[in-house]
N, C-alpha and C positions, 0 to 999 in steps of 0.2 A: 504494502499499498504508500510506503516512502515512497519507492522510486517512480508510482505514479503518478505522486506529487509534485515530486521533484520534474518530474518530465514535463508535465502540466504548466508547471510555472516558467520554469527553462522555453518551453513555444511562446511563453504570452512575453516574457522577456523579448526572446527572438524578435519577435510579430510584427512589433512597435522600429524596430532599428530600419534602419538604410539598405534596400536591398541596391545591387547594384548587375546589372549585365552586359557581358563584354562584346564584343565584337573586333576581325582586326583581319587584313592581310597575310595568309598565310605562307607568300613570299616573302615576305618583309624579313631581313636582318637588323631586328632592333638593334646592334648591334654599331649602326654605321650612326645612331641615330646622338648624340651631345650637347648638340645647340637648339635651344627657338626662342618663341618667341611667338605675339597675340597677333590676331590681323587690326590691322589700323581699326577697322569696321563694325569691328565687334561688336553684338548688338545682342548680349547676353536675357536681358527678358524680366534682369533684377533693379534694385532701384543703386544710382552710381555709385551710392555711399554700398550697399551689397555688394556691388561690382568690383571695387578698391579693396573689399577683406577676401570678396572667394580669391580675389590674383593674388594677394596677400601671401594670402594662405598656401597657396599653389604653388606659388614662385621658390618657400620656405619648404615645401614636400619636393620642390624638385632639382632644387639646390639640395640638400641632405643625401635626394639620389643621383647626383652628381651629372648632370644637369648644368647648365649656363646659359643664361638668359645675353642673346646679342642683337643685334641690329643686322645681320647676316645671318642666321639658324638655316640649320638643317629642315625644322619642318615649327610649320603652325599652329598655337592653338587656336581653338572655336569654340566658344563656350554657347547652347545656350539653354533656355530654362523655363518653364511655367510652372505655373501654378491646378493645383489640381485638386475639386473638390467633391469629394462625393458624400453622395445621400446617404444619411443613415436610414435603412427601412424597419427597423426594431420602430413595431409597437405593442401598444397593449391593446385587447379589445374589451369592450364590453358589449356583455347582450343583455336585452330583455325580452322575453318569452311568453307564450300564454297563448292560450283553448280552449274553448267549450264549447260543448255542441254543435261538433266538427266544426268549426271553423278554427283556422292557425292563423301569430299572427308573431311579428318582433320583428326589433329596430336592435341593430350594433353600430360599434361605434369605432374604430382604433384610435386611436391616444397616440402622438410620436412620442418615444423615447431619445433622449441624448440628443445631441449636435454634429451637424454633420461635422465630418473630418475634412481638414485640406492639410493638403500635402502639395510638394516641389518635386518636380522631374527634371535631369541636370542632365543637360550631356553633352561632352566632351570630347571631342575630337583634335586627334592628329592629323596634321595634313602636309605629305611633302610634293609641294608644287613640281619640283625640278622631275620626278620620277614616277610613284603609283599616287598621287595624288592621296584619297584619304584611307592611313595604312592603322591606324586604333583608335577604339571609338568607346569610351566607357557610358552606360545610362544610369543610372541610380533614382530612386525616387524616396522620401524620406517626411519625416511629418514636418510641418513646419507651422512655426506659428509667429502670424504678420506682427505681432502689437511685441516680442522679443524685446530686449534690453540689447543694446549695443554688441554687447560684450558674449551675449549666447549665441546672436546671429552668428560670430567669429568664431567659438569653438561651437557650432554647430558645423559651419562648413570645411571643421581643420578633421571633427571627427569624419566627415562625409568624403573630403579625400584622402584622410588617411585609407578607410575603404574602397575605394578606386582606382588608391596604387597599390592598393596589396596584391592585384596579381599582373602587374605590369610589370617586368616584359611579362607576356603570355607563356605558361612551359606547352610549347606544342608537344602533339602528341607523338 
């Protein structure tokens, strides 16, 4: 019984986290890429302040991974995001029914429970404009609170970026 409780708690904790999906061009030699920069016309879908926070966090992570940001890079990074609001379909039903003398009738009402969940999808593309074009992509989805403090937003971006780059470079089969 204890194992079942532990499994359930683990499921709850991991289901609320960041989900990341990856894709890449299988012929890519990832060792060829050491320098990067961002596209000049990047449209992240984030506020200007959140874009600065995200880029600051990405620069720190990429530097720790051995990359250098330069004006003449091996590849460019494009970032896109969008807010996703999923409706809560949970409700409580209240019903009243009755019948006598061969007649039946009833009334039922559904009362919504909880709030809509807001999450953010973040797409990070690595693009080599001289060779293969798009060669690596990560798409993450995580919970998002638009009213969070700047410190909490930056901490969330740091968690997301750590998870996004946990599988870079990809391990080829």
